[in-house]
py3Dmol code that shows the C-alpha trace and the ligand (Angstrom):
import py3Dmol

protein = """\
ATOM      1  CA  MET A   1     -27.466  -9.589 -29.527  1.00  0.00           C
ATOM      2  CA  LYS A   2     -24.983  -6.727 -29.785  1.00  0.00           C
ATOM      3  CA  LYS A   3     -23.203  -6.071 -26.510  1.00  0.00           C
ATOM      4  CA  LYS A   4     -23.688  -2.669 -24.889  1.00  0.00           C
ATOM      5  CA  LYS A   5     -20.489  -0.697 -24.615  1.00  0.00           C
ATOM      6  CA  VAL A   6     -19.614   1.415 -21.574  1.00  0.00           C
ATOM      7  CA  GLY A   7     -16.642   3.774 -21.728  1.00  0.00           C
ATOM      8  CA  ILE A   8     -14.418   4.438 -18.725  1.00  0.00           C
ATOM      9  CA  PRO A   9     -12.074   7.442 -18.826  1.00  0.00           C
ATOM     10  CA  TYR A  10      -8.533   6.469 -17.830  1.00  0.00           C
ATOM     11  CA  ALA A  11      -8.210   9.360 -15.384  1.00  0.00           C
ATOM     12  CA  LEU A  12      -8.905  10.668 -11.837  1.00  0.00           C
ATOM     13  CA  TYR A  13     -10.496   8.163  -9.402  1.00  0.00           C
ATOM     14  CA  PHE A  14     -10.518   5.354 -11.975  1.00  0.00           C
ATOM     15  CA  TYR A  15      -6.820   4.864 -11.192  1.00  0.00           C
ATOM     16  CA  GLU A  16      -8.190   3.272  -8.013  1.00  0.00           C
ATOM     17  CA  TYR A  17     -11.652   1.948  -8.868  1.00  0.00           C
ATOM     18  CA  TYR A  18     -11.351   0.765 -12.459  1.00  0.00           C
ATOM     19  CA  PRO A  19     -10.920  -2.940 -11.500  1.00  0.00           C
ATOM     20  CA  LEU A  20     -14.188  -2.918  -9.542  1.00  0.00           C
ATOM     21  CA  TRP A  21     -16.250  -1.298 -12.309  1.00  0.00           C
ATOM     22  CA  LYS A  22     -14.614  -3.309 -15.064  1.00  0.00           C
ATOM     23  CA  GLU A  23     -15.391  -6.646 -13.430  1.00  0.00           C
ATOM     24  CA  PHE A  24     -18.924  -5.628 -12.455  1.00  0.00           C
ATOM     25  CA  LEU A  25     -19.835  -4.446 -15.956  1.00  0.00           C
ATOM     26  CA  THR A  26     -18.154  -7.377 -17.671  1.00  0.00           C
ATOM     27  CA  ARG A  27     -20.122  -9.804 -15.496  1.00  0.00           C
ATOM     28  CA  LEU A  28     -23.310  -8.130 -16.766  1.00  0.00           C
ATOM     29  CA  GLY A  29     -22.285  -8.916 -20.340  1.00  0.00           C
ATOM     30  CA  VAL A  30     -21.268  -5.337 -21.091  1.00  0.00           C
ATOM     31  CA  GLU A  31     -18.171  -4.480 -23.120  1.00  0.00           C
ATOM     32  CA  VAL A  32     -15.956  -2.095 -21.193  1.00  0.00           C
ATOM     33  CA  VAL A  33     -13.894   0.354 -23.241  1.00  0.00           C
ATOM     34  CA  LEU A  34     -11.076   2.029 -21.334  1.00  0.00           C
ATOM     35  CA  SER A  35      -9.711   5.178 -22.954  1.00  0.00           C
ATOM     36  CA  ARG A  36      -6.068   5.114 -24.024  1.00  0.00           C
ATOM     37  CA  PRO A  37      -3.372   6.529 -21.712  1.00  0.00           C
ATOM     38  CA  THR A  38      -3.180  10.319 -21.802  1.00  0.00           C
ATOM     39  CA  ASN A  39      -1.506  11.726 -24.917  1.00  0.00           C
ATOM     40  CA  LYS A  40      -1.239  15.086 -26.675  1.00  0.00           C
ATOM     41  CA  SER A  41      -4.552  14.878 -28.489  1.00  0.00           C
ATOM     42  CA  ILE A  42      -6.420  13.861 -25.287  1.00  0.00           C
ATOM     43  CA  LEU A  43      -4.837  16.735 -23.371  1.00  0.00           C
ATOM     44  CA  ASP A  44      -5.472  19.267 -26.160  1.00  0.00           C
ATOM     45  CA  SER A  45      -9.131  18.322 -26.586  1.00  0.00           C
ATOM     46  CA  GLY A  46      -9.620  18.426 -22.796  1.00  0.00           C
ATOM     47  CA  ILE A  47      -8.127  21.918 -22.631  1.00  0.00           C
ATOM     48  CA  ARG A  48     -10.276  23.152 -25.542  1.00  0.00           C
ATOM     49  CA  SER A  49     -13.520  21.865 -24.077  1.00  0.00           C
ATOM     50  CA  SER A  50     -13.189  22.841 -20.402  1.00  0.00           C
ATOM     51  CA  LEU A  51     -13.152  26.076 -18.455  1.00  0.00           C
ATOM     52  CA  SER A  52      -9.702  27.595 -18.212  1.00  0.00           C
ATOM     53  CA  GLU A  53      -9.758  27.813 -14.407  1.00  0.00           C
ATOM     54  CA  ILE A  54     -10.231  24.069 -13.917  1.00  0.00           C
ATOM     55  CA  CYS A  55      -7.323  21.979 -12.628  1.00  0.00           C
ATOM     56  CA  LEU A  56      -5.239  19.948 -15.067  1.00  0.00           C
ATOM     57  CA  PRO A  57      -6.482  16.455 -14.005  1.00  0.00           C
ATOM     58  CA  VAL A  58     -10.095  17.480 -14.698  1.00  0.00           C
ATOM     59  CA  LYS A  59      -9.124  18.910 -18.103  1.00  0.00           C
ATOM     60  CA  VAL A  60      -7.412  15.614 -18.851  1.00  0.00           C
ATOM     61  CA  PHE A  61     -10.575  13.793 -17.729  1.00  0.00           C
ATOM     62  CA  TYR A  62     -12.597  15.797 -20.280  1.00  0.00           C
ATOM     63  CA  GLY A  63     -10.127  14.754 -22.987  1.00  0.00           C
ATOM     64  CA  HIS A  64     -10.564  11.083 -22.055  1.00  0.00           C
ATOM     65  CA  VAL A  65     -14.359  11.434 -22.172  1.00  0.00           C
ATOM     66  CA  LEU A  66     -14.162  12.994 -25.642  1.00  0.00           C
ATOM     67  CA  SER A  67     -11.872  10.229 -26.869  1.00  0.00           C
ATOM     68  CA  LEU A  68     -14.575   7.692 -25.971  1.00  0.00           C
ATOM     69  CA  VAL A  69     -17.745   9.291 -27.298  1.00  0.00           C
ATOM     70  CA  ASP A  70     -17.696   7.756 -30.780  1.00  0.00           C
ATOM     71  CA  GLN A  71     -16.903   4.272 -29.538  1.00  0.00           C
ATOM     72  CA  VAL A  72     -19.437   3.585 -26.770  1.00  0.00           C
ATOM     73  CA  ASP A  73     -23.150   3.669 -25.854  1.00  0.00           C
ATOM     74  CA  TYR A  74     -22.620   5.147 -22.377  1.00  0.00           C
ATOM     75  CA  ILE A  75     -19.824   6.781 -20.403  1.00  0.00           C
ATOM     76  CA  LEU A  76     -19.463   6.010 -16.707  1.00  0.00           C
ATOM     77  CA  ILE A  77     -18.779   9.051 -14.506  1.00  0.00           C
ATOM     78  CA  PRO A  78     -19.730   8.283 -10.887  1.00  0.00           C
ATOM     79  CA  ARG A  79     -20.416  11.194  -8.566  1.00  0.00           C
ATOM     80  CA  MET A  80     -17.880  10.409  -5.842  1.00  0.00           C
ATOM     81  CA  VAL A  81     -18.894  12.200  -2.650  1.00  0.00           C
ATOM     82  CA  CYS A  82     -17.823  10.228   0.411  1.00  0.00           C
ATOM     83  CA  ILE A  83     -16.211   6.816   0.830  1.00  0.00           C
ATOM     84  CA  GLU A  84     -15.099   7.041   4.457  1.00  0.00           C
ATOM     85  CA  LYS A  85     -16.366   8.689   7.611  1.00  0.00           C
ATOM     86  CA  GLY A  86     -15.378  12.324   7.954  1.00  0.00           C
ATOM     87  CA  ALA A  87     -13.748  12.709   4.528  1.00  0.00           C
ATOM     88  CA  PHE A  88     -15.013  13.931   1.174  1.00  0.00           C
ATOM     89  CA  PHE A  89     -13.944  14.273  -2.412  1.00  0.00           C
ATOM     90  CA  CYS A  90     -13.099  17.735  -3.716  1.00  0.00           C
ATOM     91  CA  PRO A  91     -15.978  19.853  -5.148  1.00  0.00           C
ATOM     92  CA  LYS A  92     -14.711  19.382  -8.709  1.00  0.00           C
ATOM     93  CA  ILE A  93     -14.953  15.624  -8.410  1.00  0.00           C
ATOM     94  CA  ILE A  94     -18.359  15.786  -6.709  1.00  0.00           C
ATOM     95  CA  GLY A  95     -19.632  17.978  -9.540  1.00  0.00           C
ATOM     96  CA  LEU A  96     -17.802  16.127 -12.312  1.00  0.00           C
ATOM     97  CA  PRO A  97     -20.869  14.550 -14.028  1.00  0.00           C
ATOM     98  CA  ASP A  98     -22.633  17.967 -14.115  1.00  0.00           C
ATOM     99  CA  MET A  99     -19.547  19.783 -15.393  1.00  0.00           C
ATOM    100  CA  VAL A 100     -19.024  17.242 -18.160  1.00  0.00           C
ATOM    101  CA  LYS A 101     -22.711  17.306 -19.165  1.00  0.00           C
ATOM    102  CA  SER A 102     -22.852  21.096 -19.310  1.00  0.00           C
ATOM    103  CA  SER A 103     -19.555  21.577 -21.156  1.00  0.00           C
ATOM    104  CA  LEU A 104     -19.854  18.707 -23.601  1.00  0.00           C
ATOM    105  CA  SER A 105     -23.399  18.963 -24.880  1.00  0.00           C
ATOM    106  CA  SER A 106     -23.422  16.450 -27.715  1.00  0.00           C
ATOM    107  CA  ILE A 107     -22.029  13.339 -26.114  1.00  0.00           C
ATOM    108  CA  CYS A 108     -23.560   9.929 -25.473  1.00  0.00           C
ATOM    109  CA  PRO A 109     -25.547   9.282 -22.248  1.00  0.00           C
ATOM    110  CA  ILE A 110     -23.593   9.508 -19.014  1.00  0.00           C
ATOM    111  CA  ILE A 111     -24.130   7.022 -16.199  1.00  0.00           C
ATOM    112  CA  SER A 112     -23.484   8.832 -12.943  1.00  0.00           C
ATOM    113  CA  PRO A 113     -24.329   6.823  -9.814  1.00  0.00           C
ATOM    114  CA  VAL A 114     -23.787   8.602  -6.510  1.00  0.00           C
ATOM    115  CA  VAL A 115     -21.206   7.076  -4.180  1.00  0.00           C
ATOM    116  CA  ASP A 116     -21.863   8.541  -0.749  1.00  0.00           C
ATOM    117  CA  VAL A 117     -21.581   5.936   1.970  1.00  0.00           C
ATOM    118  CA  ARG A 118     -23.288   8.217   4.523  1.00  0.00           C
ATOM    119  CA  LYS A 119     -26.578   7.679   2.679  1.00  0.00           C
ATOM    120  CA  SER A 120     -28.308   4.352   2.183  1.00  0.00           C
ATOM    121  CA  TYR A 121     -28.745   4.996  -1.558  1.00  0.00           C
ATOM    122  CA  GLY A 122     -25.067   5.858  -1.906  1.00  0.00           C
ATOM    123  CA  THR A 123     -23.379   2.751  -0.553  1.00  0.00           C
ATOM    124  CA  TRP A 124     -21.114   1.026  -3.047  1.00  0.00           C
ATOM    125  CA  LYS A 125     -23.532  -1.859  -3.428  1.00  0.00           C
ATOM    126  CA  ASN A 126     -26.539   0.379  -4.061  1.00  0.00           C
ATOM    127  CA  SER A 127     -24.621   2.476  -6.569  1.00  0.00           C
ATOM    128  CA  LEU A 128     -23.545  -0.604  -8.464  1.00  0.00           C
ATOM    129  CA  PHE A 129     -27.134  -1.852  -8.383  1.00  0.00           C
ATOM    130  CA  GLN A 130     -28.465   1.388  -9.896  1.00  0.00           C
ATOM    131  CA  VAL A 131     -25.970   1.099 -12.735  1.00  0.00           C
ATOM    132  CA  GLY A 132     -26.848  -2.557 -13.267  1.00  0.00           C
ATOM    133  CA  GLN A 133     -30.553  -1.695 -13.598  1.00  0.00           C
ATOM    134  CA  LEU A 134     -29.770   0.653 -16.478  1.00  0.00           C
ATOM    135  CA  LEU A 135     -28.061  -2.146 -18.348  1.00  0.00           C
ATOM    136  CA  THR A 136     -30.175  -5.229 -17.665  1.00  0.00           C
ATOM    137  CA  GLU A 137     -33.540  -6.215 -16.176  1.00  0.00           C
ATOM    138  CA  ASN A 138     -32.103  -9.347 -14.604  1.00  0.00           C
ATOM    139  CA  THR A 139     -31.834  -8.321 -10.944  1.00  0.00           C
ATOM    140  CA  LEU A 140     -30.451 -11.700  -9.946  1.00  0.00           C
ATOM    141  CA  ALA A 141     -27.561 -11.274 -12.374  1.00  0.00           C
ATOM    142  CA  ILE A 142     -26.939  -7.786 -11.006  1.00  0.00           C
ATOM    143  CA  SER A 143     -26.807  -9.026  -7.399  1.00  0.00           C
ATOM    144  CA  ARG A 144     -24.468 -11.853  -8.358  1.00  0.00           C
ATOM    145  CA  ALA A 145     -22.203  -9.473 -10.316  1.00  0.00           C
ATOM    146  CA  ILE A 146     -22.081  -7.093  -7.352  1.00  0.00           C
ATOM    147  CA  SER A 147     -21.084  -9.698  -4.811  1.00  0.00           C
ATOM    148  CA  LEU A 148     -18.443 -11.334  -7.017  1.00  0.00           C
ATOM    149  CA  SER A 149     -16.880  -8.110  -8.260  1.00  0.00           C
ATOM    150  CA  TRP A 150     -16.898  -6.572  -4.777  1.00  0.00           C
ATOM    151  CA  GLU A 151     -15.351  -9.694  -3.269  1.00  0.00           C
ATOM    152  CA  ASN A 152     -12.633  -9.824  -5.936  1.00  0.00           C
ATOM    153  CA  PHE A 153     -11.913  -6.119  -5.646  1.00  0.00           C
ATOM    154  CA  GLN A 154     -11.375  -6.523  -1.900  1.00  0.00           C
ATOM    155  CA  LYS A 155      -9.342  -9.691  -2.344  1.00  0.00           C
ATOM    156  CA  ASN A 156      -7.169  -8.707  -5.288  1.00  0.00           C
ATOM    157  CA  TYR A 157      -6.714  -4.988  -4.854  1.00  0.00           C
ATOM    158  CA  VAL A 158      -7.597  -3.789  -1.377  1.00  0.00           C
ATOM    159  CA  ALA A 159      -6.128  -6.837   0.424  1.00  0.00           C
ATOM    160  CA  HIS A 160      -3.107  -6.637  -1.864  1.00  0.00           C
ATOM    161  CA  LEU A 161      -2.606  -3.091  -0.687  1.00  0.00           C
ATOM    162  CA  LEU A 162      -3.052  -4.116   2.928  1.00  0.00           C
ATOM    163  CA  ASP A 163      -0.622  -7.014   2.659  1.00  0.00           C
ATOM    164  CA  PRO A 164       2.711  -5.638   3.835  1.00  0.00           C
ATOM    165  CA  LYS A 165       4.660  -8.416   2.125  1.00  0.00           C
ATOM    166  CA  VAL A 166       3.404  -7.570  -1.336  1.00  0.00           C
ATOM    167  CA  LEU A 167       4.983  -4.985  -3.616  1.00  0.00           C
ATOM    168  CA  ARG A 168       6.541  -2.747  -1.004  1.00  0.00           C
ATOM    169  CA  PRO A 169      10.033  -2.968   0.479  1.00  0.00           C
ATOM    170  CA  ALA A 170      10.350  -4.871   3.755  1.00  0.00           C
ATOM    171  CA  SER A 171      11.255  -1.597   5.418  1.00  0.00           C
ATOM    172  CA  LEU A 172       7.703  -0.381   4.958  1.00  0.00           C
ATOM    173  CA  ILE A 173       6.035  -3.155   6.901  1.00  0.00           C
ATOM    174  CA  GLU A 174       3.801  -1.616   9.508  1.00  0.00           C
ATOM    175  CA  GLY A 175       5.434  -1.388  12.891  1.00  0.00           C
ATOM    176  CA  GLN A 176       8.966  -2.167  11.732  1.00  0.00           C
ATOM    177  CA  ASP A 177      11.356   0.236  13.363  1.00  0.00           C
ATOM    178  CA  SER A 178      12.872   2.971  11.296  1.00  0.00           C
ATOM    179  CA  ILE A 179      16.464   1.992  12.182  1.00  0.00           C
ATOM    180  CA  ASN A 180      16.020  -1.263  10.317  1.00  0.00           C
ATOM    181  CA  SER A 181      14.420   0.662   7.507  1.00  0.00           C
ATOM    182  CA  LYS A 182      17.391   2.962   7.234  1.00  0.00           C
ATOM    183  CA  ARG A 183      19.812   0.059   7.151  1.00  0.00           C
ATOM    184  CA  GLN A 184      18.018  -1.547   4.233  1.00  0.00           C
ATOM    185  CA  TRP A 185      17.585   1.672   2.332  1.00  0.00           C
ATOM    186  CA  GLU A 186      21.249   2.612   2.670  1.00  0.00           C
ATOM    187  CA  GLU A 187      22.061   0.011   0.029  1.00  0.00           C
ATOM    188  CA  LYS A 188      20.306   2.157  -2.551  1.00  0.00           C
ATOM    189  CA  PRO A 189      22.007   5.312  -3.791  1.00  0.00           C
ATOM    190  CA  ILE A 190      19.176   7.814  -3.247  1.00  0.00           C
ATOM    191  CA  ASN A 191      15.632   7.246  -1.946  1.00  0.00           C
ATOM    192  CA  ILE A 192      13.031   9.785  -2.962  1.00  0.00           C
ATOM    193  CA  ALA A 193       9.359   9.690  -2.053  1.00  0.00           C
ATOM    194  CA  VAL A 194       7.047  11.136  -4.686  1.00  0.00           C
ATOM    195  CA  VAL A 195       3.753  12.081  -3.033  1.00  0.00           C
ATOM    196  CA  GLY A 196       0.501  13.493  -4.407  1.00  0.00           C
ATOM    197  CA  HIS A 197      -2.689  12.238  -6.007  1.00  0.00           C
ATOM    198  CA  ASP A 198      -2.455   8.862  -7.777  1.00  0.00           C
ATOM    199  CA  TYR A 199      -3.604  10.406 -11.055  1.00  0.00           C
ATOM    200  CA  LEU A 200      -0.604  12.734 -11.051  1.00  0.00           C
ATOM    201  CA  ILE A 201       1.934  10.121 -10.001  1.00  0.00           C
ATOM    202  CA  ASP A 202       0.694   7.401 -12.345  1.00  0.00           C
ATOM    203  CA  ASP A 203      -0.055   9.484 -15.432  1.00  0.00           C
ATOM    204  CA  SER A 204       3.350   9.790 -17.066  1.00  0.00           C
ATOM    205  CA  TYR A 205       2.061  12.229 -19.699  1.00  0.00           C
ATOM    206  CA  ILE A 206       0.837  14.729 -17.104  1.00  0.00           C
ATOM    207  CA  ASN A 207       3.934  14.425 -14.922  1.00  0.00           C
ATOM    208  CA  LEU A 208       6.277  14.605 -17.924  1.00  0.00           C
ATOM    209  CA  ASN A 209       7.606  11.111 -17.235  1.00  0.00           C
ATOM    210  CA  LEU A 210       8.990  12.147 -13.870  1.00  0.00           C
ATOM    211  CA  ILE A 211       9.077   8.679 -12.285  1.00  0.00           C
ATOM    212  CA  GLU A 212      10.975   7.125 -15.203  1.00  0.00           C
ATOM    213  CA  LYS A 213      13.377  10.061 -15.271  1.00  0.00           C
ATOM    214  CA  LEU A 214      14.152   9.578 -11.582  1.00  0.00           C
ATOM    215  CA  LYS A 215      14.637   5.846 -12.009  1.00  0.00           C
ATOM    216  CA  ARG A 216      16.998   6.428 -14.930  1.00  0.00           C
ATOM    217  CA  MET A 217      19.034   8.641 -12.608  1.00  0.00           C
ATOM    218  CA  LYS A 218      19.396   5.675 -10.217  1.00  0.00           C
ATOM    219  CA  VAL A 219      16.836   6.941  -7.729  1.00  0.00           C
ATOM    220  CA  ASN A 220      14.794   4.482  -5.688  1.00  0.00           C
ATOM    221  CA  VAL A 221      11.294   5.955  -6.037  1.00  0.00           C
ATOM    222  CA  LEU A 222       8.752   5.435  -3.239  1.00  0.00           C
ATOM    223  CA  THR A 223       5.094   6.412  -3.516  1.00  0.00           C
ATOM    224  CA  PRO A 224       2.085   6.736  -1.162  1.00  0.00           C
ATOM    225  CA  GLY A 225       0.771   3.379  -2.380  1.00  0.00           C
ATOM    226  CA  MET A 226       3.775   1.702  -0.729  1.00  0.00           C
ATOM    227  CA  VAL A 227       2.861   2.899   2.752  1.00  0.00           C
ATOM    228  CA  HIS A 228       0.566   0.657   4.719  1.00  0.00           C
ATOM    229  CA  PRO A 229      -2.869   2.341   5.069  1.00  0.00           C
ATOM    230  CA  ALA A 230      -2.802   1.776   8.843  1.00  0.00           C
ATOM    231  CA  MET A 231       0.454   3.722   8.966  1.00  0.00           C
ATOM    232  CA  VAL A 232      -1.085   6.524   6.913  1.00  0.00           C
ATOM    233  CA  LYS A 233      -3.939   6.757   9.424  1.00  0.00           C
ATOM    234  CA  LYS A 234      -1.518   6.769  12.345  1.00  0.00           C
ATOM    235  CA  GLN A 235       0.480   9.620  10.816  1.00  0.00           C
ATOM    236  CA  LEU A 236      -2.646  11.669  10.110  1.00  0.00           C
ATOM    237  CA  LYS A 237      -3.552  11.575  13.799  1.00  0.00           C
ATOM    238  CA  LYS A 238      -0.455  13.663  14.501  1.00  0.00           C
ATOM    239  CA  LEU A 239      -1.869  16.622  12.581  1.00  0.00           C
ATOM    240  CA  TYR A 240      -3.265  19.506  14.556  1.00  0.00           C
ATOM    241  CA  LYS A 241      -6.296  19.650  12.241  1.00  0.00           C
ATOM    242  CA  PRO A 242      -7.715  16.586  10.481  1.00  0.00           C
ATOM    243  CA  ILE A 243      -7.633  16.482   6.689  1.00  0.00           C
ATOM    244  CA  PHE A 244     -11.112  15.943   5.370  1.00  0.00           C
ATOM    245  CA  TRP A 245     -10.345  15.361   1.681  1.00  0.00           C
ATOM    246  CA  SER A 246     -10.199  11.677   0.843  1.00  0.00           C
ATOM    247  CA  LEU A 247      -7.710  12.067  -1.987  1.00  0.00           C
ATOM    248  CA  SER A 248      -5.246  14.099   0.048  1.00  0.00           C
ATOM    249  CA  ARG A 249      -5.209  11.948   3.166  1.00  0.00           C
ATOM    250  CA  LYS A 250      -3.096   9.251   1.580  1.00  0.00           C
ATOM    251  CA  ALA A 251      -0.608  11.789   0.168  1.00  0.00           C
ATOM    252  CA  VAL A 252      -0.144  13.665   3.438  1.00  0.00           C
ATOM    253  CA  GLY A 253      -0.054  10.554   5.659  1.00  0.00           C
ATOM    254  CA  ALA A 254       2.560   9.008   3.362  1.00  0.00           C
ATOM    255  CA  ALA A 255       4.634  12.214   3.286  1.00  0.00           C
ATOM    256  CA  LEU A 256       4.651  12.359   7.098  1.00  0.00           C
ATOM    257  CA  TYR A 257       5.683   8.711   7.215  1.00  0.00           C
ATOM    258  CA  TYR A 258       8.532   9.195   4.757  1.00  0.00           C
ATOM    259  CA  PHE A 259       9.865  12.253   6.595  1.00  0.00           C
ATOM    260  CA  GLU A 260      10.503   9.955   9.569  1.00  0.00           C
ATOM    261  CA  ASN A 261      11.667   6.898   7.712  1.00  0.00           C
ATOM    262  CA  GLY A 262      14.918   7.341   5.949  1.00  0.00           C
ATOM    263  CA  VAL A 263      14.293   8.946   2.554  1.00  0.00           C
ATOM    264  CA  GLU A 264      16.718  11.617   1.439  1.00  0.00           C
ATOM    265  CA  GLY A 265      14.139  13.630  -0.463  1.00  0.00           C
ATOM    266  CA  ILE A 266      10.411  14.171  -0.920  1.00  0.00           C
ATOM    267  CA  ILE A 267       8.792  15.602  -4.047  1.00  0.00           C
ATOM    268  CA  HIS A 268       5.188  16.737  -3.736  1.00  0.00           C
ATOM    269  CA  LEU A 269       3.339  16.727  -7.058  1.00  0.00           C
ATOM    270  CA  THR A 270       0.520  19.229  -7.297  1.00  0.00           C
ATOM    271  CA  SER A 271      -1.786  20.642  -9.943  1.00  0.00           C
ATOM    272  CA  PHE A 272      -2.096  24.284 -10.771  1.00  0.00           C
ATOM    273  CA  GLU A 273      -5.614  25.474  -9.771  1.00  0.00           C
ATOM    274  CA  CYS A 274      -6.068  22.722  -7.165  1.00  0.00           C
ATOM    275  CA  GLY A 275      -7.546  24.168  -3.988  1.00  0.00           C
ATOM    276  CA  GLU A 276      -6.784  21.046  -1.954  1.00  0.00           C
ATOM    277  CA  ASP A 277      -3.159  20.940  -2.969  1.00  0.00           C
ATOM    278  CA  SER A 278      -2.554  24.551  -2.021  1.00  0.00           C
ATOM    279  CA  MET A 279      -3.493  23.756   1.593  1.00  0.00           C
ATOM    280  CA  VAL A 280      -2.129  20.245   1.721  1.00  0.00           C
ATOM    281  CA  GLY A 281       1.160  21.500   0.265  1.00  0.00           C
ATOM    282  CA  GLU A 282       1.442  23.924   3.184  1.00  0.00           C
ATOM    283  CA  SER A 283       0.986  21.095   5.644  1.00  0.00           C
ATOM    284  CA  ILE A 284       3.738  19.004   4.024  1.00  0.00           C
ATOM    285  CA  HIS A 285       6.002  22.027   3.711  1.00  0.00           C
ATOM    286  CA  HIS A 286       5.490  22.786   7.412  1.00  0.00           C
ATOM    287  CA  GLN A 287       6.573  19.234   8.256  1.00  0.00           C
ATOM    288  CA  SER A 288       9.638  19.577   6.014  1.00  0.00           C
ATOM    289  CA  GLN A 289      10.845  22.474   8.144  1.00  0.00           C
ATOM    290  CA  LYS A 290      10.929  20.144  11.152  1.00  0.00           C
ATOM    291  CA  CYS A 291      13.021  17.593   9.214  1.00  0.00           C
ATOM    292  CA  PRO A 292      15.848  19.578   7.581  1.00  0.00           C
ATOM    293  CA  GLU A 293      17.780  16.355   6.874  1.00  0.00           C
ATOM    294  CA  VAL A 294      15.147  15.452   4.252  1.00  0.00           C
ATOM    295  CA  SER A 295      15.257  17.655   1.155  1.00  0.00           C
ATOM    296  CA  TYR A 296      11.839  18.776   0.004  1.00  0.00           C
ATOM    297  CA  THR A 297      10.433  20.339  -3.123  1.00  0.00           C
ATOM    298  CA  GLU A 298       7.112  20.798  -4.871  1.00  0.00           C
ATOM    299  CA  PHE A 299       6.490  20.349  -8.617  1.00  0.00           C
ATOM    300  CA  VAL A 300       3.385  22.088  -9.911  1.00  0.00           C
ATOM    301  CA  PHE A 301       1.933  20.733 -13.153  1.00  0.00           C
ATOM    302  CA  ASP A 302      -0.207  22.616 -15.624  1.00  0.00           C
ATOM    303  CA  GLU A 303      -0.950  22.048 -19.289  1.00  0.00           C
ATOM    304  CA  HIS A 304       2.524  23.070 -20.451  1.00  0.00           C
ATOM    305  CA  THR A 305       4.368  20.070 -21.758  1.00  0.00           C
ATOM    306  CA  GLY A 306       7.919  21.402 -22.158  1.00  0.00           C
ATOM    307  CA  GLU A 307      10.294  19.033 -20.367  1.00  0.00           C
ATOM    308  CA  ALA A 308      13.349  21.286 -20.068  1.00  0.00           C
ATOM    309  CA  GLY A 309      12.080  22.984 -16.898  1.00  0.00           C
ATOM    310  CA  ILE A 310      11.354  19.768 -15.059  1.00  0.00           C
ATOM    311  CA  ASN A 311      14.656  18.183 -16.118  1.00  0.00           C
ATOM    312  CA  THR A 312      16.550  21.130 -14.658  1.00  0.00           C
ATOM    313  CA  ARG A 313      14.590  20.970 -11.423  1.00  0.00           C
ATOM    314  CA  ILE A 314      15.182  17.228 -11.018  1.00  0.00           C
ATOM    315  CA  GLU A 315      18.906  17.663 -11.610  1.00  0.00           C
ATOM    316  CA  ALA A 316      19.109  20.558  -9.143  1.00  0.00           C
ATOM    317  CA  PHE A 317      17.180  18.581  -6.520  1.00  0.00           C
ATOM    318  CA  LEU A 318      19.418  15.525  -6.888  1.00  0.00           C
ATOM    319  CA  ASP A 319      22.541  17.690  -6.768  1.00  0.00           C
ATOM    320  CA  MET A 320      21.357  19.202  -3.515  1.00  0.00           C
ATOM    321  CA  ILE A 321      20.777  15.737  -2.019  1.00  0.00           C
ATOM    322  CA  ARG A 322      24.160  14.407  -3.198  1.00  0.00           C
ATOM    323  CA  ARG A 323      25.960  17.427  -1.787  1.00  0.00           C
ATOM    324  CA  LYS A 324      24.184  16.974   1.538  1.00  0.00           C
ATOM    325  CA  LYS A 325      25.152  13.290   1.577  1.00  0.00           C
ATOM    326  CA  ARG A 326      28.796  14.095   0.835  1.00  0.00           C
ATOM    327  CA  ILE A 327      28.895  16.616   3.667  1.00  0.00           C
ATOM    328  CA  GLU A 328      27.233  14.143   6.060  1.00  0.00           C
ATOM    329  CA  ASN A 329      29.662  11.374   5.049  1.00  0.00           C
ATOM    330  CA  SER A 330      32.707  13.611   5.478  1.00  0.00           C
ATOM    331  CA  LEU A 331      31.514  14.549   8.972  1.00  0.00           C
ATOM    332  CA  ALA A 332      30.840  10.945   9.971  1.00  0.00           C
ATOM    333  CA  PRO A 333      33.388   9.288  12.305  1.00  0.00           C
ATOM    334  CA  SER A 334      35.776   7.032  10.363  1.00  0.00           C
ATOM    335  CA  TRP A 335      35.839   3.948  12.637  1.00  0.00           C
TER     336      TRP A 335
END
"""
ligand_1 = """\
8
SF4
S -8.233 17.307 -5.834
Fe -7.341 19.031 -6.912
S -6.378 18.144 -8.718
Fe -7.825 16.644 -7.932
S -9.686 17.019 -9.053
Fe -9.846 18.163 -7.144
S -9.086 20.219 -7.660
Fe -8.445 18.819 -9.306
"""
view = py3Dmol.view(width=600, height=400)
view.addModel(protein, "pdb")
view.setStyle({"model": 0}, {"cartoon": {"style": "trace"}})
view.addModel(ligand_1, "xyz")
view.setStyle({"model": 1}, {"stick": {}})
view.zoomTo()
view.show()
């Protein structure tokens, strides 16, 4: 029998949850088709088919959906509402399945389970179950696929993230004092934290290859994913008002952590037309004023793909940091 094909757009929250959905669907005998990394034609078709006032990552999401329509039987677009107590996804992500359906009328069926852990029908397991029922009548197979994919997701991705020895520098181990951190980081020429939503940091087409550009300029790049989640939570408690957007909590908590832990610069990546970022950016900017030793800047991305502007801004930012370092070194005692 021909396998059913489910398309997953390589954008937005799938940067985090793709492994879970991929394993779950594969275990049900479904072929998963992931759209290709963002490119010009994906971006252009997303821009053409969406409302002009929508943020860039959602436009890119539309482009990924369109790139899949001729290849698959269904497209998976979960309605992500709430995955942790007291925090929510932004309205555009909550309404994403409706926006896609209304703007792109002639596409294949969309599977849009609700993920809202406050409600019994919206727990991860129930959402996966609903999707499984659309694809097979074998409820036993669905239950088995849920428990195995959930277990592996926790073990391979979430636990990996929580394991301080994996992937991140020793200086970022939870509880290690910042003096040690500074000593280790001094060996590198310049340490810059790039903070923001994962889908801006990890999509090199949207961010005009920023991370690679920094690395080529001998910068040690640090991201929110390298900060232990417990440390992110601890930093967020210092804020006067809690942040109740799930996607921004990690970015802000990581930025606060890096301000105190030996980076020379922080770059906040934001999207034009993002309501969250406009407020979250203020909060990070406010913190930067308390830490003048850390240089801070914000890069706003929209659909313009000219690289000259960003190259100039990177060079200017690095020049500022180098000049600061030279001044600090010349003032340091010479013993
Ligand atoms: S958080 Fe901002 S950038 Fe992300 S989808 Fe919502 S409005 Fe767009």
